[in-house]
C-alpha positions in Angstrom: -35.9 4.3 12.2 -35.9 7.4 9.6 -34.7 7.7 6.3 -32.9 10.1 6.9 -32.7 9.0 10.7 -31.0 6.7 13.0 -27.6 6.6 15.1 -26.2 5.1 18.1 -23.8 5.7 21.2 -20.1 5.1 21.7 -18.2 3.2 24.4 -18.6 5.0 28.0 -16.0 7.0 29.5 -15.2 7.9 33.0 -17.2 10.7 34.6 -16.0 13.4 36.4 -14.1 14.9 33.8 -13.3 18.6 34.0 -13.6 21.3 31.4 -11.1 23.7 30.6 -11.2 26.3 33.3 -12.2 24.0 35.9 -15.7 24.2 35.9 -17.3 20.5 36.5 -20.7 19.9 35.7 -22.1 17.7 38.0 -23.4 20.3 40.5 -25.9 21.6 37.5 -26.8 18.4 36.3 -28.3 16.9 39.4 -30.1 20.4 40.1 -33.7 19.0 41.1 -36.7 20.6 39.5 -38.8 22.5 41.8 -40.0 20.6 44.8 -43.8 19.1 44.3 -45.8 16.4 45.8 -45.1 13.4 43.7 -45.0 9.6 44.0 -42.1 7.6 43.0 -41.1 7.1 39.2 -42.7 4.0 37.5 -40.0 1.1 37.5 -40.8 -1.6 34.4 -40.7 -5.0 35.8 -37.6 -7.0 35.0 -38.1 -10.2 32.8 -34.8 -11.4 31.6 -34.5 -12.5 27.9 -31.2 -13.8 26.6 -30.2 -12.9 23.0 -27.5 -14.5 21.6 -25.6 -13.7 18.4 -22.0 -14.6 17.5 -21.3 -16.8 20.5 -21.9 -13.9 22.7 -25.2 -13.6 24.9 -26.6 -10.3 26.3 -29.3 -10.0 29.0 -32.4 -7.8 27.8 -34.6 -7.5 31.2 -37.2 -5.2 29.4 -37.5 -7.2 25.9 -41.2 -7.6 27.1 -41.9 -4.0 26.0 -41.9 -4.9 22.8 -45.6 -5.4 21.6 -46.1 -5.5 17.8 -50.1 -5.4 18.4 -49.7 -2.6 20.7 -52.3 -3.9 23.0 -50.7 -5.8 25.9 -52.3 -4.4 29.0 -49.0 -4.6 30.8 -47.0 -2.4 28.3 -50.0 0.1 27.9 -49.9 0.3 31.6 -46.4 1.1 31.9 -46.3 3.5 29.4 -49.5 5.6 31.0 -47.7 5.2 34.1 -44.8 6.8 32.5 -46.9 9.7 31.2 -48.7 10.2 34.5 -45.2 10.6 35.8 -44.0 13.1 33.3 -47.0 15.1 33.9 -46.4 15.3 37.6 -42.9 16.5 37.4 -43.4 18.9 34.7 -46.6 20.3 36.2 -44.5 23.3 37.5 -43.8 24.6 34.0 -47.5 24.5 32.9 -47.6 28.2 33.0 -44.7 29.0 31.3 -45.8 26.0 28.7 -48.8 28.2 28.1 -47.0 31.4 27.6 -44.5 30.1 25.0 -47.3 28.2 23.3 -49.1 31.8 23.2 -45.9 33.2 21.8 -45.4 31.0 19.2 -49.0 31.1 18.1 -48.8 34.9 18.1 -45.8 34.9 15.7 -47.9 33.3 13.3 -49.8 35.3 10.7 -53.5 34.7 11.2 -54.1 35.0 7.3 -51.6 33.8 5.2 -51.0 32.3 1.3 -48.3 30.5 -0.4 -46.7 32.0 -3.6 -49.4 30.4 -6.7 -47.7 27.7 -8.9 -48.8 27.4 -12.4 -49.8 23.6 -13.6 -51.4 23.6 -16.7 -53.9 26.6 -17.0 -54.3 27.2 -13.5 -52.2 28.5 -10.5 -52.5 26.6 -7.4 -51.6 27.7 -3.9 -52.7 27.0 -0.1 -54.1 29.6 2.2 -54.3 29.8 6.0 -57.7 31.7 7.3 -57.6 33.1 10.9 -57.7 30.4 13.7 -57.5 27.5 11.1 -55.2 24.9 11.8 -54.5 23.5 8.4 -54.1 25.6 5.0 -56.9 25.3 2.3 -55.9 23.9 -0.8 -56.9 26.5 -3.6 -56.4 27.9 -7.1 -56.9 30.5 -9.3 -58.4 30.0 -12.7 -56.6 30.6 -16.1 -54.3 33.2 -14.7 -52.3 34.4 -11.4 -55.0 36.8 -10.6 -58.0 34.8 -12.0 -61.1 33.8 -10.0 -60.2 31.6 -6.8 -61.9 28.3 -6.1 -61.4 25.9 -3.0 -60.1 22.7 -3.8 -59.7 21.0 -0.7 -60.4 22.4 3.1 -58.6 20.0 5.5 -59.9 21.9 8.4 -63.4 20.6 7.4 -62.1 16.7 6.8 -59.9 17.0 10.3 -63.2 17.5 12.4 -64.2 13.7 12.2 -60.7 12.8 13.5 -58.4 13.0 16.1 -55.4 13.1 14.0 -55.4 14.3 10.1 -52.7 15.0 7.6 -52.8 15.6 4.1 -49.4 14.4 2.5 -49.7 14.9 -1.2 -52.0 16.6 -3.9 -52.2 16.3 -7.4 -54.8 18.1 -10.1 -55.2 16.0 -13.3 -53.6 17.3 -16.2 -56.6 19.1 -17.6 -57.5 20.5 -14.1 -60.8 18.7 -13.9 -60.1 16.6 -10.9 -58.3 16.7 -7.7 -56.3 14.1 -5.7 -55.1 13.9 -2.3 -53.7 11.6 0.0 -54.7 11.8 3.8 -53.8 9.8 6.8 -56.2 10.1 9.6 -54.3 7.6 12.2 -50.8 8.9 12.2 -49.7 5.6 11.1 -48.0 6.8 7.6 -50.5 4.8 5.6 -52.7 7.1 3.2 -55.7 7.1 1.5 -56.3 8.6 -1.9 -59.5 10.4 -2.7 -60.5 12.1 -5.7 -62.8 15.3 -6.2 -64.5 16.6 -9.4 -63.5 19.9 -9.3 -66.8 20.9 -11.6 -69.2 19.7 -9.3 -67.5 19.6 -5.9 -68.1 15.8 -5.8 -65.8 13.5 -4.1 -65.7 10.5 -6.3 -66.6 7.0 -4.7 -62.8 5.8 -5.7 -60.8 5.3 -2.2 -57.0 3.7 -2.7 -56.3 3.0 0.9 -52.5 1.7 2.3 -50.8 3.9 0.1 -47.5 5.9 0.9 -49.3 8.9 -0.1 -47.5 10.0 -3.6 -49.3 9.6 -6.9 -49.1 10.8 -10.3 -51.7 11.0 -12.9 -51.7 9.5 -16.6 -52.0 12.3 -19.1 -55.5 11.5 -20.2 -56.8 11.7 -16.1 -58.1 8.2 -16.0 -55.4 6.5 -14.3 -53.5 7.3 -11.0 -50.3 5.5 -10.1 -49.5 4.9 -6.5 -47.0 3.0 -4.1 -48.0 0.5 -1.7 -45.5 -0.7 1.4 -44.7 -4.4 2.0 -47.1 -5.5 4.7 -44.1 -7.1 7.0 -41.5 -4.4 6.7 -43.4 -1.2 5.6 -40.9 -0.9 3.1 -42.5 1.0 -0.1 -42.1 -1.8 -2.5 -45.0 -1.7 -5.0 -46.4 0.4 -7.5 -50.1 0.2 -8.7 -52.3 1.7 -11.5 -55.8 2.6 -10.3 -58.3 3.4 -13.0 -61.0 5.6 -12.1 -64.5 4.3 -11.4 -63.1 0.8 -10.7 -62.6 -0.7 -7.2 -58.9 -0.9 -5.7 -58.8 -4.7 -5.9 -58.7 -4.3 -9.7 -55.7 -2.0 -9.7 -52.9 -3.4 -11.4 -49.4 -3.9 -10.5 -47.1 -1.9 -12.5 -43.6 -3.1 -10.5 -42.8 -4.6 -7.7 -39.2 -4.8 -5.9 -37.9 -7.9 -4.3 -34.9 -6.7 -2.9 -35.6 -5.7 0.4 -32.9 -3.2 1.0 -34.5 -0.9 -1.9 -37.4 1.7 -1.3 -39.9 2.6 -4.0 -41.0 6.2 -5.0 -43.3 7.5 -7.8 -43.2 11.1 -9.0 -44.8 13.2 -12.1 -41.9 14.9 -14.2 -41.7 18.5 -14.7 -41.9 17.5 -18.3 -45.7 16.0 -18.1 -44.9 13.5 -20.6 -43.1 11.4 -17.8 -43.8 9.5 -14.8 -40.9 8.6 -12.6 -40.3 5.3 -10.6 -37.7 5.7 -8.2 -36.0 2.7 -6.5 -33.2 3.7 -3.8 -31.4 2.5 -1.5 -28.4 3.9 0.7 -25.8 3.5 -2.0 -27.5 2.7 -5.3 -30.2 4.2 -7.4 -32.6 3.0 -10.5 -35.2 4.6 -12.2 -37.9 3.5 -14.3 -40.2 5.6 -16.5 -43.8 5.3 -17.8 -44.8 7.6 -20.9 -47.7 9.2 -19.3 -49.6 9.1 -22.6 -49.4 5.5 -22.7 -50.3 4.6 -19.1 -50.7 0.8 -19.6 -47.4 0.2 -21.2 -44.8 -1.5 -18.7 -42.0 0.8 -17.2 -38.8 1.2 -18.9 -35.6 1.1 -17.1 -33.4 4.1 -17.5 -30.2 3.1 -16.1 -29.8 -0.5 -14.7 -28.7 -0.6 -10.9 -24.8 -0.7 -10.3 -23.6 -1.1 -6.8 -22.6 2.2 -5.8 -24.1 4.3 -8.5 -26.5 7.2 -7.6 -28.3 8.9 -10.5 -31.3 11.3 -10.1 -32.8 12.2 -13.7 -34.9 14.7 -15.2 -36.7 14.1 -18.6 -36.9 17.1 -20.8 -38.5 16.3 -24.2 -36.2 13.8 -25.6 -33.7 14.5 -23.3 -32.4 13.3 -19.9 -30.6 15.3 -17.7 -28.8 13.4 -14.9 -27.4 14.2 -11.6 -24.8 11.0 -11.1 -22.1 10.3 -8.8 -20.2 8.4 -11.7 -16.8 9.2 -11.4 -17.6 12.2 -9.4 -18.3 11.3 -5.2 -19.8 15.0 -4.8 -22.0 14.5 -8.4 -21.8 15.8 -11.6 -24.3 16.8 -14.3 -24.7 14.9 -17.6 -27.3 15.0 -20.6 -27.8 12.5 -23.0 -30.7 11.4 -25.6 -33.1 9.5 -23.8 -32.7 6.4 -26.3 -28.9 6.3 -25.3 -29.0 7.3 -21.8 -28.1 4.0 -20.4 -24.9 4.3 -22.5 -22.4 6.5 -20.7 -20.1 7.1 -23.9 -23.3 9.2 -24.9 -23.2 11.6 -22.0 -22.5 15.2 -22.6 -21.1 16.8 -19.1 -22.6 20.1 -18.6 -21.6 20.8 -14.9 -18.1 19.0 -14.1 -17.4 17.8 -10.6 -15.7 20.0 -8.2 -13.7 19.0 -5.1 -15.3 22.2 -3.1 -19.0 21.5 -4.0 -21.8 18.9 -3.8 -24.2 19.1 -6.3 -27.7 18.2 -4.1 -30.2 19.2 -6.6 -30.8 20.8 -10.0 -34.0 21.9 -12.2 -32.9 21.7 -16.3 -34.6 24.6 -18.3 -34.4 25.1 -22.0 -31.8 27.7 -21.7 -30.1 27.0 -18.4 -29.8 24.8 -15.3 -30.3 25.8 -11.7 -28.2 23.8 -9.2 -28.5 23.5 -5.8 -25.1 23.0 -4.2 -23.3 22.7 -1.0 -20.4 24.9 -1.1 -18.4 26.1 2.0 -21.0 24.5 4.2 -23.9 26.2 3.1 -26.7 25.3 0.6 -26.4 27.8 -2.4 -27.9 27.9 -5.7 -25.7 28.4 -8.8 -27.0 29.4 -12.4 -25.2 27.2 -15.4 -26.3 28.8 -18.7 -26.4 26.4 -21.4 -24.7 28.8 -23.9 -21.6 28.3 -22.9 -21.5 31.4 -20.5 -19.9 31.2 -17.1 -21.9 29.8 -14.2 -22.4 32.0 -11.1 -23.9 31.9 -7.8 -27.0 33.9 -6.9 -25.8 36.5 -4.2 -27.8 35.9 -0.8 -27.4 38.7 1.9 -26.5 36.6 5.0 -23.5 35.0 6.6 -24.9 31.7 7.7 -28.2 30.5 5.4 -29.9 28.0 3.5 -31.3 28.2 -0.1 -33.4 25.6 -1.8 -34.8 25.0 -5.4 -38.7 25.6 -5.0 -41.2 24.0 -7.4 -40.5 25.5 -10.6 -43.2 23.3 -12.9 -42.1 24.5 -16.4 -39.0 24.4 -18.4 -39.1 27.3 -20.6 -38.2 31.0 -19.8 -35.7 32.8 -17.8 -37.1 32.3 -14.2 -35.8 30.1 -11.5 -37.8 30.1 -8.3 -35.9 29.3 -4.9 -36.5 30.2 -1.1 -33.7 31.3 1.2 -33.8 32.2 4.8 -31.3 32.0 8.0 -31.2 31.4 11.5 -32.4 35.0 12.0 -34.0 35.6 8.4 -37.5 34.4 7.8 -38.0 32.8 4.6 -38.1 34.6 1.5 -39.5 33.1 -1.9 -37.8 34.5 -4.6 -38.0 34.4 -8.4 -34.9 35.2 -10.3 -34.3 36.3 -13.7 -31.1 34.4 -14.7 -30.7 36.7 -17.9 -30.9 40.1 -16.1 -29.7 38.6 -12.7 -32.5 40.3 -11.1 -34.6 39.1 -8.1 -38.3 39.5 -7.3 -39.1 38.4 -3.9 -42.5 37.1 -4.1 -43.0 36.5 -0.7 -41.3 37.3 2.8 -42.6 35.5 5.8 -44.4 37.6 8.0 -43.5 36.8 11.9 -45.5 39.2 13.9 -43.4 41.1 16.5 -40.1 40.1 15.1 -37.5 42.6 14.1 -34.4 40.3 12.5 -32.1 43.5 13.3 -32.4 42.6 16.9 -30.8 39.2 16.3 -27.5 37.6 15.1 -26.3 34.7 13.3 -22.8 33.6 13.5 -20.8 30.6 11.8 -17.8 29.4 13.5 -15.4 26.1 13.2 -14.8 23.9 16.1 -11.6 21.7 16.0 -12.7 17.9 16.1 -10.0 15.8 18.0 -8.8 14.2 14.9 -8.1 17.7 13.2 -11.4 18.2 11.2 -13.2 21.4 11.5 -16.6 21.0 12.4 -18.9 23.9 11.2 -21.4 25.4 13.9 -24.1 27.8 13.4 -25.0 30.2 16.3 -28.4 32.4 16.8 -28.8 34.7 19.6 -30.0 38.2 20.7 -27.9 41.1 19.1 -25.2 42.2 21.6 -24.7 38.9 23.5 -21.3 38.3 23.8 -19.2 35.2 24.7 -18.7 35.8 28.5 -19.5 32.2 29.6 -22.8 33.2 31.2 -25.3 32.1 28.6 -27.6 28.9 28.2 -26.9 26.9 25.0 -29.3 24.6 23.4 -27.1 22.5 21.0 -28.8 20.9 18.1 -27.5 18.1 15.9 -28.7 15.3 13.4 -25.7 13.5 11.7 -27.0 10.7 9.8 -28.2 9.5 6.1 -26.2 12.5 4.5 -29.1 14.8 5.9 -27.8 18.1 6.3 -29.4 20.2 9.3 -29.5 23.6 7.8 -29.3 26.8 9.3 -33.1 28.0 8.5 -35.6 30.2 10.3 -38.1 28.9 13.0 -40.4 31.3 14.5 -40.7 29.1 17.7 -36.9 29.6 18.4 -37.5 33.1 19.0 -39.2 32.3 22.7 -35.8 30.7 23.7 -33.1 33.2 22.5 -35.4 36.2 23.8 -35.1 34.7 27.3 -31.0 34.6 27.0 -30.5 31.0 25.1 -28.0 30.6 22.3 -29.5 28.2 19.7 -26.8 26.4 17.9 -26.6 23.5 15.4 -23.5 21.4 15.1 -23.1 20.1 11.7 -21.7 16.9 12.5 -20.2 14.1 10.6 -22.7 11.8 9.2 -24.6 14.8 7.5 -23.1 16.1 4.3 -23.0 20.0 4.6 -19.3 19.5 3.4 -19.5 17.0 1.3 -19.8 13.3 0.4 -16.9 12.7 2.7 -18.7 14.5 5.4 -21.0 11.9 5.3 -18.9 8.8 4.7 -16.8 9.8 7.5 -20.1 9.5 10.0 -21.5 6.0 9.0 -21.0 2.4 9.3 -17.5 1.9 11.0 -16.8 5.5 11.3 -20.2 6.3 13.0 -18.6 7.2 16.2 -17.4 10.2 14.6 -20.4 11.7 14.9 -20.7 11.5 18.5 -17.2 12.6 19.1 -18.0 15.6 17.1 -20.7 16.9 19.0 -18.7 16.5 22.3 -16.1 18.4 20.5 -18.2 21.1 19.7 -19.7 21.4 23.0 -16.2 21.7 25.0 -15.4 24.2 22.1 -18.3 26.4 22.7 -17.9 26.5 26.3 -13.9 27.1 26.3 -14.8 30.0 23.9 -17.3 31.6 26.5 -20.5 30.9 24.4 -22.0 28.7 27.3 -22.0 28.6 31.0 -20.9 24.8 31.3 -24.1 24.5 34.0 -26.3 25.4 31.4 -25.6 23.3 28.3 -28.8 21.3 26.9 -28.6 18.8 23.8 -31.1 18.0 21.4 -31.7 15.3 18.9 -34.7 13.7 17.0 -34.9 10.0 15.7 -31.2 9.3 14.2 -30.5 12.6 16.3 -31.6 10.9 19.2 -29.3 7.8 19.1 -26.6 10.8 18.9 -28.2 11.9 22.3 -28.1 8.5 23.8 -24.4 8.1 22.8 -23.2 11.5 24.2 -25.5 10.7 27.4 -23.3 7.3 27.9 -19.9 9.2 26.6 -19.9 12.3 28.5 -22.8 12.8 30.8 -20.7 15.3 32.8 -20.9 17.9 29.8 -24.8 18.4 29.7 -26.9 19.7 32.3 -29.9 18.4 29.9 -31.0 16.5 27.1 -34.1 16.3 24.8 -34.3 12.9 22.5 -37.2 12.9 20.4 -38.4 9.5 19.0 -34.7 8.3 19.8 -33.0 5.2 17.9 -31.4 3.8 20.9 -31.6 0.0 20.6 -29.4 -0.2 17.7 -28.1 -3.7 17.9 -31.4 -5.6 18.8 -33.4 -3.8 16.0 -30.6 -4.1 13.1 -30.7 -7.8 14.1 -34.3 -8.1 13.4 -35.3 -8.1 10.0 -38.9 -8.3 10.9 -38.9 -4.6 12.3 -39.9 -2.1 9.5 -37.1 -0.6 7.6 -34.4 -2.5 9.2 -33.0 -4.3 5.7 -33.2 -0.9 4.0 -30.9 0.6 6.5 -27.9 -2.1 6.4 -25.6 0.3 4.0 -26.0 3.2 6.7 -25.1 1.3 10.2 -24.0 -2.0 8.6 -25.3 -5.6 9.3 -24.8 -7.1 12.3 -24.9 -10.8 11.2 -21.5 -9.6 10.4 -19.3 -9.7 13.4 -17.5 -6.6 12.8 -20.4 -4.6 12.3 -22.1 -6.3 15.5 -19.1 -5.4 17.7 -19.1 -2.1 16.5 -22.7 -1.4 17.1 -22.6 -3.0 20.6 -20.0 -0.3 21.5 -22.0 2.6 21.0 -25.6 1.1 21.2 -27.1 3.6 24.0 -29.4 1.1 25.4 -26.4 -1.6 25.6 -24.2 1.1 27.3 -26.2 2.4 29.8 -24.0 2.0 33.0 -23.8 3.3 36.6 -23.5 6.9 36.3 -25.2 10.4 36.9 -26.7 11.2 33.8 -28.1 14.6 32.6 -31.8 15.6 33.1 -33.9 14.1 30.2 -36.7 14.4 28.3 -37.5 11.6 26.2 -40.3 11.2 23.9 -42.0 8.3 21.7 -45.1 7.5 19.4 -46.9 4.3 20.3 -47.7 4.0 16.4 -44.2 5.0 15.1 -42.9 2.9 12.5 -39.8 4.5 12.1 -38.6 4.0 15.5 -40.7 1.7 17.4 -42.1 3.0 20.6 -40.3 0.3 22.7 -36.6 1.6 22.0 -37.2 5.0 24.0 -39.5 2.6 26.4 -36.8 0.2 27.1 -34.0 3.0 27.2 -35.7 4.8 30.1 -36.5 1.8 31.9 -32.9 0.7 31.8 -31.8 4.2 33.0 -34.2 4.3 35.8 -32.6 0.9 36.9 -28.7 1.8 36.3 -28.5 5.5 36.7 -27.2 7.1 40.1 -28.1 10.1 41.5 -31.6 12.2 41.3 -31.5 13.8 37.7 -35.0 14.1 36.2 -36.4 11.5 33.7 -39.4 11.7 31.9 -40.8 9.6 29.2 -43.6 11.2 27.1 -45.3 8.8 24.7 -48.1 10.1 22.7 -50.5 7.4 22.5 -52.2 8.4 19.4 -49.7 9.2 16.8 -46.4 8.0 15.1 -43.1 9.3 14.3 -44.1 13.1 13.8 -45.7 15.5 15.9 -49.5 16.5 15.3 -49.9 17.8 12.0 -51.8 21.2 12.3 -49.5 24.4 12.5 -50.8 25.2 15.8 -51.4 21.9 17.6 -47.6 20.9 16.5 -46.3 23.6 18.5 -47.7 22.1 21.9 -45.2 19.6 21.9 -42.3 22.4 21.1 -43.9 24.5 24.0 -43.2 21.4 26.3 -39.8 21.0 25.3 -38.8 24.4 25.7 -40.4 24.7 28.9 -38.1 21.8 29.8 -34.8 23.4 28.3 -35.4 26.8 30.0 -36.1 25.3 33.6 -32.9 23.0 33.0 -30.9 26.0 32.1 -32.0 28.0 35.5 -33.7 30.3 33.0 -37.6 30.2 34.7 -38.5 32.8 37.4 
């Protein structure tokens, strides 16, 4: 299960529905892959278990596939049999996979660097070298063009491991030490290590089983970090580690006992402060530590109050606050640190607006840089603090996304942000807020790619209840809606997490072969503000599913897709969406790619021993209450599988996934094999070594994408 990630399906509808124009989907969806010699698909043994709640009993014939230890030989054998079946069924695409992977790798620059960011007296950046899977962590000493120094080379660290990921890095305030957190098992349990930058020596300190985030005390002698609850894996404890001591001696700084809340830690942009964030879906609370006095207890900024979300930024003796108090789409206020808990002391700097949502901000001495959702797009707005009018930073694109970048200082006139669109690679921009002038610090290089040969389009699809659903399209220039194109329609739609129309170089391989890449900005995300999110969660969750279906119908009716060539994709909570539409309207889709899908909604949400379950009651509801139980059951993909002709499906899982447990997609596929009719291709690929996310390296992670894209092109009939 994800934060932000999970969602489930609706009541099944009747098959054989014909789209406007009289085009039935059935003939395309049952198109068999190229014939090859093959065995029958694996069929999981049925071992019925009765699951009773609210006086009702469900029969789960594949409940035995749950194995918390991941060691049951029957479970492992079944997953490996599914992997062998997938390999056999996709074998005819191996040449295309290799071709796609080669294209994707070739677009990445062999040598590349990030824009340096100043921390203390030095400038920190990352650099890829030719053939390297990971970026080196580096710095310039003393100035942006000062001598270079390598702080960490993950390529060397990764040699001893099948999996390697650096989560966070943190130089000490004086720059003499460099800390990083690493995961070598894909379990999202990170070990913090520390290096002396003067000698190159890695200190004996190892801080294990952390979430990966950390913050230094001002004297560089203490590191603060977060650990997870062993049963639920919810981050719930903050510790302080003193360098040179054993981790067993670390001091527990704060423990959260309410298992619907999760903890994070971060250093403030003002180095005086360390912030502990305590968050649930609806409520936040922050505590702060004076970095100059690391042994003092954390102090509550504003006590938690159900429904109050606030996000602080201390600057000197002031606190700037993004708050939803009296403002569903947030406003920005300021107050002295000593009185911030008293809302009567708040000075409102940016009032709430009905047409924009404040999603992030950076406070400076003379202005505030705001990241807003406005007209469905993520934009940058500058609010001077001298009383002058605010203004949006102009972006030269119709459908784009802009984000505030790392801005470590609070003085000066420059706000750094990034922007990209579906057809424009990312640019890093330093914007002079006083002169209103751009300085492009970096534009991502994509070998062989000419943005002028591609187009983006922003449409609004009508939902059945009258809502207008934004849709972003990306395609080759000159392509017109003539009902002949393959459509790859993507969505997420949960946790208020918006699916932004940014650039991904791997997508070029699809659109160059005639596909249209599209994003349906369905309810459950926050593209159109807080209301858009509220209308796609809890007892309104089904809007997410029907929005996606309505977007599909709209694009087909408008000629943007051949109804026989529509492929849908969603991951995690977006995988729930895939399971829902597969049950509701299987006739609309030729194929579905469901990545680590959250599909066994009721069983999972009833089991508080599963990691993250209790944390997500505010998103899905608590099925111990019958109203939520009935509603979840009516759309849960696993529970709603029926005797129907389903689309061709590629389903993925990670054996060590702690967010969506591997058994959810495994059970779903097993039940689909039992109940579905027809000969549609169904494959389950379980990565037996990783968790919720793909491989960590920039090259190795593309292999999974190449497999998915080969499947998509094959289902769309675009493979020679």
